[in-house]
C-alpha positions in Angstrom: 2.5 8.6 -51.0 3.3 11.3 -53.6 6.9 11.4 -52.2 7.4 7.7 -52.7 6.2 7.9 -56.3 8.4 10.8 -57.0 11.4 9.0 -55.5 10.7 6.0 -57.6 10.7 8.1 -60.8 13.9 9.9 -60.1 16.9 7.6 -60.1 19.4 10.3 -59.3 17.5 11.5 -56.2 16.9 7.9 -55.1 20.7 7.2 -55.3 21.4 10.5 -53.4 19.0 9.5 -50.6 20.6 6.1 -50.3 24.1 7.6 -50.2 22.9 10.1 -47.5 21.5 7.3 -45.4 24.7 5.3 -45.7 26.8 8.4 -44.8 24.7 9.1 -41.7 25.0 5.4 -40.7 28.7 5.4 -41.0 29.1 8.6 -39.0 26.8 7.2 -36.2 28.7 3.9 -35.9 32.3 5.3 -36.4 34.3 4.7 -33.3 35.3 7.8 -31.4 36.6 8.5 -28.0 34.1 9.9 -25.7 36.5 11.7 -23.4 39.0 14.5 -24.1 42.6 13.6 -24.6 45.5 15.1 -22.5 49.2 14.6 -22.5 50.8 12.2 -20.1 52.9 14.9 -18.5 49.6 16.7 -17.7 48.3 13.6 -16.1 51.4 13.3 -14.0 51.1 16.9 -12.9 47.5 16.3 -11.9 48.5 13.2 -9.9 51.2 15.2 -8.1 48.6 17.9 -7.2 46.2 15.3 -5.8 43.5 15.9 -8.5 43.3 12.3 -9.7 41.1 9.7 -8.0 42.0 6.7 -10.2 43.8 5.6 -13.4 42.6 2.6 -15.5 45.1 0.9 -17.7 43.5 -0.6 -20.8 44.4 -4.0 -22.4 47.0 -2.7 -24.7 48.9 -1.2 -21.7 49.3 2.1 -23.4 45.9 3.8 -23.2 44.9 5.0 -19.8 41.6 6.5 -18.5 42.1 9.1 -15.8 39.2 9.8 -13.4 39.4 13.0 -11.5 38.2 13.6 -8.0 34.6 14.8 -7.5 33.8 18.4 -8.4 36.8 18.7 -10.8 36.4 19.2 -14.5 36.9 17.4 -16.7 35.6 14.3 -14.9 37.5 11.8 -17.1 40.2 12.1 -19.7 42.1 9.8 -21.9 45.9 9.7 -22.2 48.7 7.4 -23.5 51.7 6.0 -21.7 55.1 6.7 -23.2 56.5 3.8 -25.1 58.6 1.4 -23.1 57.5 2.9 -19.7 55.1 1.4 -17.1 52.6 3.7 -15.5 54.7 3.9 -12.3 57.9 4.7 -14.3 56.2 7.3 -16.3 54.7 9.1 -13.3 58.0 9.0 -11.4 59.8 10.4 -14.5 57.6 13.5 -14.2 58.1 13.9 -10.5 55.3 12.0 -8.8 56.5 10.7 -5.5 55.9 7.3 -3.9 53.6 8.9 -1.3 51.5 10.5 -4.1 51.4 7.1 -5.9 50.1 5.4 -2.8 47.1 7.7 -2.7 46.1 6.8 -6.3 43.8 3.9 -7.2 45.2 1.9 -10.2 42.9 -0.4 -12.1 44.1 -2.8 -14.7 41.3 -3.6 -17.2 41.8 -7.2 -18.5 40.4 -8.7 -21.7 37.6 -10.3 -19.9 36.4 -6.8 -18.9 36.8 -7.6 -15.2 38.8 -5.1 -13.2 41.7 -5.9 -11.0 42.5 -3.2 -8.4 46.0 -2.9 -7.2 
């Protein structure tokens, strides 16, 4: 109880504590990506080498989530498509063959959060 009385007496400390609580709250709720980010050419190279299990295309059609095959690190990474290119065009631009594309699972994540697998 002495701490509460002391905080009530000191306006500067009370203001500081409130600001600290607000700062911690903002940091905790600030959006951040939970996976490492890699370049799209790196994703294409990993697809060509058979390391990638699936690619999920987000709503905005530029952000992709790349899931690697089991026992590979990192498990999942984030990348971005190049402007004006589809996923297929981008992968083919960096040398991914049609045969390599056929072994890849492509998931399109729609706004309703249901997944369509192609």
